[in-house]
C-alpha positions in Angstrom: -224.6 21.6 -64.4 -227.8 23.8 -65.8 -228.1 26.7 -63.8 -231.7 26.8 -62.7 -234.9 28.6 -61.5 -237.7 29.9 -62.9 -241.2 29.8 -61.7 -243.4 31.0 -64.5 -246.2 33.6 -63.7 -249.4 31.7 -63.3 -247.9 28.4 -63.3 -248.4 28.0 -59.2 -252.5 28.0 -59.9 -252.8 26.1 -62.8 -250.4 23.4 -61.8 -252.9 23.1 -58.2 -256.5 23.1 -59.3 -234.9 21.1 -77.4 -230.3 20.6 -80.0 -227.3 19.4 -78.3 -225.3 18.2 -75.5 -224.4 15.3 -73.0 -222.9 14.4 -69.8 -221.7 10.8 -68.7 -223.0 10.2 -64.9 -222.9 7.7 -62.8 -226.4 6.0 -62.1 -227.7 7.9 -58.7 -229.1 5.7 -56.1 -233.0 4.9 -56.0 -234.6 7.7 -54.7 -236.2 5.6 -52.4 -233.0 4.7 -50.6 -231.6 8.4 -50.2 -232.7 10.8 -46.6 -231.5 14.4 -46.1 -230.7 16.5 -43.8 -233.2 19.5 -43.7 -232.0 23.1 -43.3 -233.7 26.6 -42.8 -232.4 29.0 -45.4 -233.7 32.1 -43.3 -235.5 35.4 -44.5 -235.3 39.0 -44.2 -237.7 39.3 -41.4 -240.9 39.4 -42.9 -243.5 37.6 -40.9 -244.3 35.8 -44.6 -241.2 34.2 -44.8 -239.4 33.1 -47.8 -238.3 30.7 -50.9 -235.8 29.1 -52.4 -235.7 28.6 -56.5 -232.2 28.1 -57.4 -228.6 26.9 -56.2 -225.5 26.9 -57.5 -223.1 23.9 -56.5 -221.2 26.1 -54.5 -223.3 26.6 -51.8 -225.1 29.5 -52.7 -228.7 29.6 -53.1 -231.3 32.3 -54.9 -234.9 33.1 -53.9 -237.2 35.6 -52.2 -237.9 36.9 -48.5 -240.7 39.6 -47.3 -239.0 42.2 -45.7 -239.4 43.3 -42.2 -242.4 45.6 -41.8 -243.8 45.5 -44.8 -245.8 42.8 -47.4 -242.9 43.4 -50.1 -240.6 40.6 -51.2 -236.9 41.3 -52.1 -234.7 39.0 -54.2 -233.0 37.2 -51.3 -229.1 35.6 -51.6 -228.1 32.7 -48.7 -224.2 32.6 -49.1 -223.0 29.4 -47.0 -225.6 30.5 -44.3 -224.9 34.6 -45.1 -228.4 36.0 -45.8 -227.9 39.0 -48.3 -230.9 41.2 -49.7 -230.3 42.1 -53.0 -232.1 44.9 -53.2 -234.2 46.3 -56.1 -234.1 48.4 -59.3 -235.3 51.7 -57.5 -238.7 50.1 -56.6 -240.3 48.1 -54.1 -240.3 44.7 -54.9 -237.9 42.0 -56.5 -237.3 38.1 -56.5 -234.2 36.2 -57.7 -235.0 33.3 -60.1 -231.4 31.9 -60.8 -227.9 32.0 -59.8 -224.8 30.5 -61.9 -221.3 29.3 -60.2 -220.1 32.7 -60.6 -222.7 34.2 -58.0 -224.2 36.1 -60.8 -227.9 36.7 -60.2 -231.1 36.7 -62.3 -234.8 37.5 -62.0 -237.2 40.6 -61.5 -237.6 43.4 -59.8 -240.1 46.7 -60.0 -238.1 50.1 -61.3 -238.9 53.2 -59.5 -242.1 54.5 -59.1 -243.7 51.6 -61.0 -245.3 48.3 -60.2 -244.5 46.0 -63.4 -241.7 43.5 -63.6 -238.7 44.9 -65.6 -235.6 41.6 -65.5 -232.3 42.2 -64.0 -228.9 40.8 -63.7 -227.3 41.2 -60.1 -223.5 41.3 -59.9 -220.8 42.6 -57.8 -223.3 43.8 -55.6 -225.1 45.8 -58.6 -228.6 44.7 -60.0 -228.6 46.4 -63.4 -231.8 46.5 -65.9 -231.4 44.1 -69.3 -234.5 46.2 -70.8 -237.5 45.5 -72.7 -238.5 44.5 -76.6 -240.3 48.0 -76.3 -243.3 46.8 -73.8 -243.2 47.5 -69.8 -242.3 44.1 -68.9 -239.7 41.7 -69.1 -238.6 39.1 -66.5 -235.3 36.9 -66.8 -235.4 33.5 -66.0 -232.2 31.5 -65.7 -228.3 32.0 -66.0 -225.6 30.0 -67.5 -222.2 29.8 -66.7 -220.9 31.6 -69.2 -223.2 34.5 -68.3 -226.2 33.6 -70.9 -229.9 34.8 -69.8 -232.9 33.7 -71.0 -236.1 34.8 -70.2 -239.1 37.0 -72.1 -240.2 40.5 -73.0 -243.2 42.5 -73.8 -243.9 44.0 -77.2 -245.5 47.6 -77.2 -248.3 45.8 -78.3 -248.7 43.5 -75.7 -246.9 40.2 -76.9 -244.7 38.2 -75.1 -241.5 37.2 -76.4 -238.7 35.1 -75.7 -235.1 36.1 -75.3 -231.8 35.2 -75.3 -229.2 38.0 -73.6 -225.5 37.9 -73.7 -222.9 41.4 -73.4 -225.6 43.8 -73.0 -227.9 43.0 -75.9 -231.0 41.5 -75.7 -232.1 39.1 -78.8 -235.3 37.6 -79.5 -235.5 34.1 -80.2 -238.4 32.3 -82.6 -241.9 31.3 -82.4 -244.1 28.1 -82.9 -246.8 30.6 -84.9 -247.8 32.4 -81.7 -248.0 35.5 -79.9 -246.9 33.5 -76.3 -243.3 32.9 -75.8 -241.1 32.3 -72.9 -237.7 30.6 -72.2 -237.6 29.2 -68.9 -234.0 27.6 -69.0 -230.4 27.0 -70.0 -228.2 24.6 -69.7 -224.2 24.8 -69.9 -224.0 24.8 -73.6 -226.2 27.3 -74.5 -229.4 24.9 -75.1 -233.2 26.8 -73.9 -236.1 25.6 -73.5 -239.4 27.2 -72.3 -242.8 27.8 -74.1 -244.6 28.7 -76.9 -247.8 29.2 -78.3 -249.0 27.7 -82.0 -250.2 29.5 -84.4 -253.7 32.0 -83.6 -252.5 30.8 -79.8 -254.4 27.1 -80.0 -252.2 25.3 -77.8 -248.9 26.0 -75.9 -246.0 23.7 -76.4 -242.9 23.3 -74.8 -239.6 23.8 -76.8 -236.1 23.2 -77.6 -233.6 26.1 -78.8 -230.1 27.5 -79.1 -229.3 31.5 -79.5 -230.1 32.2 -82.8 -231.4 29.1 -83.7 -234.9 28.3 -84.4 -237.8 26.2 -82.3 -238.2 22.7 -81.7 -241.4 21.6 -80.5 -241.6 19.2 -78.0 -245.1 18.9 -78.3 -247.1 17.9 -75.4 -248.6 15.0 -73.2 -252.0 14.9 -75.3 -253.8 18.0 -73.6 -253.2 22.0 -75.0 -250.3 23.2 -73.0 -247.0 22.2 -72.2 -244.3 24.4 -70.1 -240.5 23.4 -70.4 -239.1 24.3 -67.3 -235.6 22.4 -67.0 -233.0 21.7 -69.4 -229.9 19.3 -68.5 -226.5 18.6 -69.8 -228.1 15.7 -71.9 -230.6 17.7 -73.1 -233.5 16.4 -71.3 -236.0 18.9 -70.8 -238.7 18.8 -67.7 -241.8 20.7 -67.3 -245.5 20.1 -66.6 -248.4 19.4 -69.4 -252.1 18.7 -69.3 -252.5 15.3 -70.6 -255.5 15.0 -72.0 -258.0 17.8 -73.9 -260.9 19.7 -71.5 -259.3 18.0 -68.4 -257.7 20.4 -65.9 -255.2 17.4 -64.1 -251.8 18.4 -65.6 -248.3 16.0 -65.0 -245.2 16.5 -64.7 -243.1 15.2 -67.8 -239.5 14.2 -68.7 -238.7 14.5 -72.3 -235.9 13.3 -73.5 -234.4 11.4 -77.1 -237.8 12.9 -79.0 -240.1 11.3 -76.3 -242.2 12.8 -73.7 -243.5 11.0 -71.0 -245.7 11.8 -67.6 -244.1 11.5 -64.1 -247.6 10.1 -62.4 -248.3 11.8 -59.4 -248.1 10.6 -55.6 -251.9 10.0 -56.0 -253.6 13.2 -56.3 -254.5 14.9 -59.6 -251.4 16.7 -60.8 -247.8 16.9 -60.8 -245.2 19.6 -62.3 -241.5 18.9 -62.5 -239.3 22.4 -62.1 -236.1 21.2 -62.8 -233.4 18.1 -63.1 -229.4 17.7 -62.7 -227.1 15.9 -65.4 -228.3 12.7 -63.3 -231.8 12.7 -64.6 -233.3 13.5 -61.3 -236.4 15.6 -61.4 -238.0 17.7 -58.1 -241.0 19.6 -58.6 -244.7 19.3 -56.5 -247.5 17.3 -56.5 -250.7 16.2 -54.9 -250.8 13.3 -52.5 -253.9 11.1 -52.7 -255.1 13.1 -49.9 -254.6 16.5 -52.1 -252.1 17.6 -49.9 -249.4 19.6 -52.0 -245.9 18.0 -51.2 -242.3 18.4 -52.9 -241.0 15.3 -54.9 -238.1 13.9 -56.2 -237.8 11.8 -59.4 -235.8 9.2 -59.8 -235.7 5.9 -61.8 -238.7 6.0 -62.7 -239.7 6.4 -59.1 -241.5 9.5 -57.4 -241.3 10.0 -54.1 -242.9 12.4 -51.1 -239.4 14.2 -49.7 -241.4 14.7 -46.8 -240.2 10.8 -46.0 -237.0 11.6 -46.5 -236.4 14.2 -43.8 -236.4 13.5 -40.2 -239.4 13.1 -38.6 -241.2 15.9 -35.9 -240.2 18.8 -38.0 -242.4 21.7 -38.0 -242.3 22.2 -42.1 -244.5 20.7 -44.8 -241.8 20.9 -48.3 -244.8 21.8 -50.7 -242.1 22.8 -53.8 -238.9 21.6 -54.5 -237.1 24.3 -57.5 -234.1 23.2 -58.0 -231.6 20.1 -57.6 -228.1 20.2 -58.4 -225.2 17.5 -59.1 -224.4 16.5 -55.8 -228.3 16.1 -55.3 -229.0 19.0 -53.0 -232.7 20.5 -53.5 -234.2 23.6 -52.4 -237.3 24.6 -52.6 -240.3 26.4 -50.4 -242.0 24.2 -47.1 -244.7 26.2 -45.1 -245.3 26.0 -41.6 -248.6 25.1 -39.6 -249.3 29.4 -39.3 -248.8 29.7 -42.8 -245.7 31.4 -42.8 -243.3 29.8 -45.8 -239.6 28.9 -45.3 -236.7 28.7 -47.9 -235.1 25.3 -47.2 -232.2 23.5 -48.6 -232.0 19.4 -48.4 -228.4 18.1 -48.6 -228.2 13.9 -49.0 -227.0 12.6 -45.8 -223.8 11.0 -46.2 -222.4 14.3 -48.5 -219.6 15.5 -47.3 -220.9 18.9 -45.8 -224.0 21.2 -47.5 -223.5 21.5 -51.3 -220.7 23.5 -52.4 -217.9 20.9 -53.4 -217.7 22.4 -56.5 -219.0 20.5 -59.8 -217.4 16.8 -60.5 -215.2 16.6 -63.3 -217.0 14.5 -66.2 -216.4 13.9 -69.7 -219.1 16.1 -72.0 -220.4 16.3 -75.3 -221.8 19.8 -76.3 -222.5 18.5 -79.8 -222.8 21.1 -82.9 -223.0 25.0 -82.2 -224.7 26.1 -84.1 -227.4 23.8 -84.8 -228.9 23.8 -87.6 -225.5 24.9 -89.1 -225.4 26.8 -92.0 -221.6 25.9 -93.5 -219.4 26.1 -90.9 -219.6 25.4 -86.9 -217.8 23.7 -84.3 -218.4 20.9 -81.9 -216.9 21.5 -78.4 -216.2 18.5 -75.6 -214.9 18.2 -72.4 -212.9 15.4 -71.3 -212.7 14.1 -67.4 -209.1 12.8 -67.7 -206.8 13.1 -70.5 -206.8 10.5 -73.2 -207.8 9.8 -76.7 -210.9 11.1 -78.3 -212.0 10.7 -81.9 -214.8 12.8 -83.3 -216.4 11.7 -86.3 -219.4 13.1 -88.5 -221.9 10.3 -90.2 -225.2 11.0 -92.2 -228.2 9.3 -91.1 -227.2 6.0 -92.5 -224.0 5.6 -90.6 -221.7 6.5 -93.4 -218.6 8.6 -92.3 -218.7 12.0 -93.7 -215.9 13.5 -91.8 -213.1 12.8 -89.1 -212.7 15.6 -87.3 -210.2 14.5 -84.8 -208.3 11.5 -83.5 -205.3 11.7 -81.0 -204.7 12.7 -77.4 -206.2 15.8 -75.7 -205.8 17.3 -72.6 -208.4 16.9 -69.7 -210.6 19.9 -69.7 -212.8 21.9 -72.3 -211.6 21.6 -76.3 -213.3 22.8 -79.3 -213.2 21.4 -82.7 -213.9 23.6 -85.8 -215.6 22.6 -88.8 -216.1 23.6 -92.5 -218.8 22.0 -93.8 -217.0 19.9 -96.3 -216.5 16.3 -96.4 -213.5 13.7 -96.6 -212.9 14.6 -100.4 -213.7 18.5 -99.7 -216.7 18.7 -101.2 -220.0 20.6 -99.6 -222.0 18.3 -97.7 -225.7 18.4 -98.5 -228.2 20.1 -96.7 -230.2 17.1 -94.1 -230.1 15.4 -90.5 -226.4 14.1 -89.6 -224.3 12.8 -86.4 -221.6 13.9 -84.5 -220.1 10.8 -82.7 -217.4 11.4 -79.8 -215.5 8.3 -78.8 -213.5 8.6 -75.4 -211.8 6.3 -72.9 -215.5 7.4 -70.6 -218.1 6.3 -73.0 -219.2 7.4 -76.4 -221.7 10.1 -77.3 -223.4 10.7 -80.3 -225.2 14.0 -80.8 -227.5 15.0 -83.6 -227.3 18.2 -86.4 -228.9 19.5 -89.2 -226.8 21.3 -92.1 -229.4 23.8 -93.7 -228.4 26.4 -96.5 
């Protein structure tokens, strides 16, 4: 499961007015058929309320809450109904954007004596600053279950640079030629999406990348900007984009296999997609025909207002859905009539209790790491059940380059190394290749590049 959620500063107002990996999953029920149980996730006592940005699939939700007696917000964790204040880096405010299966949380917090954001990692009760690229600000947007953190940091010159962070070291990512670069989401295989400006900052495009890899430009829906905000295990991406030049209207998008398509709206002039799971169920916010902002679920090419899928008579308008897990549980922000926001959890009716039964075993294929390959790499896959598996590399013409595996494997994660050579022992030429994994649960094909 891709752990998530990441709300980019400035997106809310703009909305309101790239690699490898695959999972085999059963097709979800049509969005229109699903109803939900609604749970208020509480707050830290502040009168302005709370919001939920991420859930980890084991019953833990991360977000923010206003603090009792002040106008400050603190990062908030709800662990199976127990609300916890995660504190700050010594300053007045903080916010949690993502949480992984181990309960590690990332986000931003103010350091002592300052009113600027610093990326943090909260682990086992301790909040640690992740540093910067020399500027005064940084922000952590996501963390996967392996502890890989992504975000952005400013330089002393004011450039915003995307980063990936692991084991205490912040690494700069590539660019698309501009000075604005932000990594907003990472999946379980290390595939990263975000946004990057082009040469002379003329446009902003969504991208895909890997730690240490190049940025792959996903483009836009036709307008001058697109933000990638979620990436799942299939390496499908969601986000939002302007869909034509000189028009402020935006559309949530779904990008898969080289094609970016609009999710449409609920009758109004905007939509934005914030997260997706490995069933390609997407959540976000959109305007209705009366221009009221509401949370949506998009599945099987259908967008539905989540307010129509909860019991009637409540006093909470669901305005934004920020994350969805593999069991279909959704978290986000709702608004009461008095303007107070509330963090909410939607649990699919018919599910066995609140989300938190743990990840479902699935066969998956992560493809090549690193990608592009510079002579040697590995191919990681997971089998839901013990059985036979074969891994074959082919060129763009479909000719077999090398058979890397063909035998029986135990259930669970597997890793196959490759030395960059073909069946005869010669080094392969630079170019595009495909890795094909065949299992009893299906066949998966991932594209990768070889460069020298």
